[in-house]
C-alpha positions in Angstrom: -5.0 15.4 44.2 -2.6 12.5 44.8 -3.9 10.7 41.7 -3.3 13.8 39.6 0.2 14.1 40.8 0.8 10.4 40.1 -0.7 10.8 36.6 1.5 13.8 35.9 4.6 12.0 37.2 3.8 8.9 35.1 3.2 11.1 32.0 6.5 12.8 32.6 8.3 9.5 32.9 6.7 8.2 29.7 7.7 11.4 27.8 11.3 11.1 29.1 11.5 7.4 28.1 10.1 8.2 24.6 12.6 11.1 24.2 15.5 8.8 25.2 14.2 6.1 22.9 14.0 8.6 20.0 17.5 9.9 20.6 18.8 6.3 20.9 17.1 5.3 17.6 18.1 8.5 15.8 21.8 8.8 16.9 23.1 5.8 18.7 21.3 3.0 16.9 23.0 3.6 13.5 26.4 3.3 15.2 25.7 0.0 16.9 23.4 -1.3 14.2 25.8 -4.2 13.1 25.7 -5.5 16.7 21.9 -5.1 17.0 21.4 -7.0 13.8 24.0 -9.6 14.9 22.2 -10.2 18.2 18.8 -10.6 16.3 20.4 -13.1 13.9 22.1 -14.8 16.9 18.8 -15.3 18.6 17.3 -16.8 15.5 20.3 -19.1 14.9 20.4 -20.1 18.6 16.8 -21.0 18.6 17.2 -23.2 15.5 20.3 -24.9 16.7 18.7 -25.6 20.1 15.7 -27.2 18.4 17.9 -29.1 16.0 20.1 -30.4 18.9 17.2 -32.3 20.3 17.0 -34.5 17.2 20.6 -34.5 15.9 23.3 -36.1 18.0 25.8 -33.3 17.4 27.3 -30.7 19.7 25.2 -27.5 19.7 28.3 -25.3 19.0 29.0 -27.3 15.8 25.4 -27.0 14.8 25.6 -23.2 15.5 28.6 -22.9 13.2 26.9 -24.9 10.4 23.6 -23.0 10.7 25.5 -19.6 10.7 27.4 -20.5 7.6 24.3 -21.8 5.8 22.3 -18.8 6.9 24.7 -16.2 5.6 25.6 -18.3 2.6 21.9 -18.4 1.4 21.4 -14.7 2.3 24.6 -13.7 0.4 23.7 -15.7 -2.7 20.2 -14.2 -2.7 21.5 -10.7 -2.4 24.1 -11.2 -5.1 21.8 -12.7 -7.6 18.9 -10.3 -6.9 21.2 -7.3 -6.8 22.9 -8.2 -10.1 19.5 -8.8 -11.7 18.2 -5.4 -10.5 21.3 -3.5 -11.6 21.4 -5.2 -15.0 17.7 -4.6 -15.5 18.0 -0.9 -14.5 20.9 -0.4 -16.8 19.1 -2.0 -19.7 16.0 0.1 -19.0 18.0 3.3 -18.8 19.7 2.4 -22.1 16.4 1.9 -23.8 14.6 5.0 -22.4 15.8 7.5 -25.1 14.7 5.2 -27.9 11.4 4.4 -26.2 10.7 8.1 -25.7 11.7 9.0 -29.3 9.9 6.1 -31.0 6.8 5.6 -28.8 6.1 8.4 -26.4 6.8 11.5 -28.5 4.8 10.3 -31.6 1.9 9.5 -29.3 2.0 13.0 -27.6 2.2 14.7 -31.1 -0.8 12.7 -32.3 -2.7 13.6 -29.1 -2.0 17.3 -29.6 -3.2 17.1 -33.2 -6.4 15.3 -32.2 -7.1 18.0 -29.6 -6.5 20.7 -32.2 -8.8 19.1 -34.7 -11.7 18.4 -32.3 -11.6 21.8 -30.6 -10.9 24.2 -33.6 -13.8 26.4 -32.5 -11.9 27.4 -29.4 -9.5 30.3 -29.0 -6.5 29.9 -31.4 -3.9 31.7 -29.1 -4.7 29.1 -26.5 -3.6 26.3 -28.8 -0.5 28.2 -29.8 0.3 28.5 -26.1 -0.4 24.8 -25.6 1.7 23.8 -28.6 4.7 26.0 -27.5 4.4 24.6 -23.9 4.3 21.1 -25.3 7.4 21.6 -27.4 9.3 23.0 -24.4 8.1 20.2 -22.2 9.1 17.6 -24.7 12.6 19.1 -25.0 13.0 19.1 -21.2 11.9 15.5 -20.9 14.2 14.5 -23.7 17.1 16.2 -22.1 16.3 14.6 -18.7 16.1 11.2 -20.2 19.4 11.8 -22.0 21.0 12.9 -18.7 19.6 9.9 -16.8 22.5 7.7 -17.7 24.9 10.3 -16.4 22.9 10.5 -13.1 22.9 6.7 -12.8 26.7 6.6 -13.3 27.1 9.2 -10.5 24.7 7.2 -8.2 26.7 4.0 -8.9 29.9 5.9 -8.2 28.6 7.1 -4.9 27.5 3.6 -4.0 30.9 2.2 -5.0 32.6 4.7 -2.7 30.5 3.4 0.2 31.3 -0.3 -0.5 34.4 -0.5 1.8 32.3 0.8 4.8 29.5 -1.6 3.8 31.9 -4.5 3.6 33.3 -3.7 7.1 29.8 -3.6 8.5 28.9 -6.9 6.9 32.0 -8.6 8.2 31.5 -7.2 11.7 27.9 -8.4 11.7 28.8 -11.9 10.6 31.6 -12.3 13.1 29.5 -10.8 15.9 26.6 -13.1 15.0 28.9 -16.2 15.3 30.3 -15.2 18.7 26.8 -14.2 20.0 25.1 -17.4 18.8 27.9 -19.6 20.1 27.6 -18.3 23.7 24.1 -16.9 23.6 23.0 -18.3 26.9 26.2 -17.1 28.6 25.9 -13.6 27.2 22.2 -13.2 28.1 22.8 -14.8 31.5 25.7 -12.4 32.2 23.5 -9.4 31.2 20.7 -10.6 33.5 23.0 -11.1 36.5 24.0 -7.4 36.3 20.4 -6.6 37.2 18.7 -6.9 40.6 16.1 -9.7 41.1 13.2 -7.4 40.3 15.0 -6.1 37.2 15.6 -9.7 36.0 12.0 -10.6 36.4 10.9 -7.5 34.5 13.4 -8.2 31.8 12.1 -11.7 31.3 8.5 -10.4 31.2 9.4 -7.7 28.7 11.3 -10.2 26.5 8.4 -12.6 26.5 5.8 -9.9 25.8 8.1 -8.4 23.0 8.3 -11.8 21.3 4.5 -12.2 21.6 3.8 -8.8 20.2 6.2 -9.2 17.3 4.7 -12.6 16.4 1.2 -11.1 16.5 2.3 -8.1 14.5 3.9 -10.3 11.8 0.7 -12.4 11.6 -1.4 -9.2 11.2 0.7 -8.0 8.2 0.8 -11.5 6.7 -3.1 -11.3 6.7 -2.9 -7.9 5.1 -0.5 -9.2 2.5 -2.9 -12.1 1.7 -5.8 -9.6 1.5 -3.8 -7.4 -1.0 -2.9 -10.5 -3.0 -6.6 -11.6 -3.3 -7.6 -8.0 -4.3 -4.8 -7.9 -6.9 -5.8 -11.4 -8.3 -9.4 -10.3 -8.6 -8.6 -6.9 -10.2 -6.0 -8.3 -12.6 -8.3 -11.2 -13.6 -11.0 -8.7 -14.4 -8.5 -6.8 -16.6 -7.5 -10.0 -18.3 -3.8 -9.7 -17.4 -1.9 -12.9 -18.2 -0.1 -14.7 -15.4 -2.1 -12.6 -12.9 -1.5 -14.8 -9.8 2.3 -14.5 -10.2 2.1 -10.7 -10.8 -0.3 -10.3 -7.9 2.1 -12.3 -5.6 5.0 -10.1 -6.6 3.1 -6.9 -6.0 1.8 -8.1 -2.7 5.3 -8.9 -1.5 6.4 -5.5 -2.7 3.6 -4.0 -0.7 5.5 -4.7 2.5 7.5 -1.6 1.8 5.5 1.2 3.3 7.1 4.0 1.4 6.3 2.5 -2.0 3.7 -0.2 -1.5 1.4 -1.3 -4.4 1.6 2.3 -5.8 5.3 1.8 -6.5 4.2 -0.7 -9.2 0.6 0.1 -10.1 1.0 3.8 -10.7 4.0 3.5 -13.1 2.1 0.6 -14.8 -1.0 2.9 -15.3 1.2 5.8 -16.6 3.0 3.5 -19.1 -0.3 2.0 -20.3 -1.7 5.6 -20.7 1.4 6.6 -22.7 1.1 3.6 -24.9 -2.6 4.3 -25.6 -4.0 1.3 -23.6 -6.7 3.4 -21.8 -8.6 0.3 -20.5 -5.5 -1.0 -18.6 -4.5 2.5 -17.5 -7.8 3.3 -15.9 -8.3 -0.3 -14.6 -5.0 -0.4 -12.9 -5.4 3.0 -11.4 -8.9 2.1 -10.1 -7.4 -1.1 -8.7 -4.7 0.9 -6.9 -7.3 3.3 -5.4 -9.5 0.4 -4.2 -6.5 -1.4 -2.5 -5.4 1.9 -0.9 -8.8 2.6 0.5 -9.3 -0.9 1.8 -5.8 -0.9 3.3 -6.3 2.4 5.1 -9.6 1.2 6.5 -8.6 -2.3 7.5 -4.9 -1.9 8.6 -5.6 0.1 11.9 -8.4 -2.3 12.9 -6.6 -5.6 12.1 -3.2 -4.5 13.5 -4.8 -2.8 16.5 -7.1 -5.7 17.3 -4.2 -8.2 17.1 -1.8 -6.2 19.2 -4.4 -4.9 21.6 -4.6 -1.3 20.6 -7.5 0.9 19.6 -7.7 1.5 15.8 -7.2 5.3 16.4 -4.1 4.7 18.6 -2.8 2.2 15.9 -3.3 4.8 13.1 -1.6 7.6 15.1 1.4 5.4 16.1 1.8 4.2 12.5 1.7 7.8 11.1 3.9 9.3 13.8 6.4 6.5 13.7 6.7 6.8 9.9 7.2 10.5 10.1 9.8 10.4 12.9 11.9 7.4 12.0 10.6 6.0 8.6 10.2 2.3 8.2 11.8 1.5 11.6 9.4 3.9 13.4 6.4 2.6 11.5 7.1 -0.9 12.8 8.7 0.0 16.1 6.3 2.6 17.6 3.1 0.4 17.4 5.0 -2.5 18.7 6.4 -0.4 21.6 3.0 1.0 22.4 1.4 -2.5 22.4 4.3 -3.7 24.6 3.6 -0.9 27.1 -0.2 -1.7 27.1 0.6 -5.4 27.7 3.1 -4.6 30.5 0.4 -2.4 32.1 -2.1 -5.3 32.0 0.5 -7.6 33.6 1.1 -5.1 36.4 4.8 -4.6 35.5 4.2 -0.8 34.9 1.5 1.6 36.1 1.6 4.4 33.6 -2.0 4.4 32.2 -5.1 5.3 34.2 -7.5 2.4 34.5 -11.3 2.4 34.0 -12.1 1.7 37.6 -9.8 4.6 38.6 -11.5 6.9 36.1 -15.0 5.9 37.5 -13.9 6.4 41.1 -12.3 9.7 40.2 -15.6 10.8 38.9 
């Protein structure tokens, strides 16, 4: 009876903590996000400057300033060049879409309809009249949508431009907070620890160490998955005789990190475009390649990630799905890491939330 009460109490505490964590991530985290990002950057910069100070005879504070400037300088240049390239490419594509549709897509669709009509003349004629009318209406709607795409893009860019002042403020606050936090990282963390009792300090150190361990293992797992996707893409694109297949495979594998889009964000449009242009071999081949990668990924990901971070594949799959549904990309990464952290803390004896096997056997 006492064990059941403890189990109910532990489950209630776990649910309360998860509810508080959800409310924090959903409502408070967006407000303090610049400072959270700044502290993460500060930890990285502090680690690099501490390591560099062992080999370079310079004050660590000076090294921190230099590394901070270099860090944000490289990041800023990368964002500027990549952003300008993506915007110019998108604008060029939108400008060419009406001509591409008129000169390539529409003639191909008309020819396809004529071929169907010639091959299946023995079928019901009203059906082909209905098909032809539907096709004409569908073509007009697509043409109008493509023509209005430039207007939609201008509206989107206008909305983005309206949010630039707020974005600039967030970036400036993040950079300044990173510098201050990195300069006095030991003092800030020491002050925060001294506010806790001795037991709380020990628990905080254990949680920090385990969190770093879980995150490193998590990153290694997804690096392995990215390499697996790269090899699958290389093999598939080589079979399809795609030129420069290693470079294309590497780009798609890096893009696969984004869980919302993944390889489908590139392979599915590629297959559709190849189908529209009449290249059926490439269209079918790329689609089959995407299906194979998706099946392998869904089978391997829970096992690889779960094995590395100490979770059962089913628990990993559930945490990935629930995290993505609740909080998107942040939840998909954070919930498995949090669950793995709780399991590791349970093994270390820091918390006692989960029933153990010996307790289950004795209860029986």
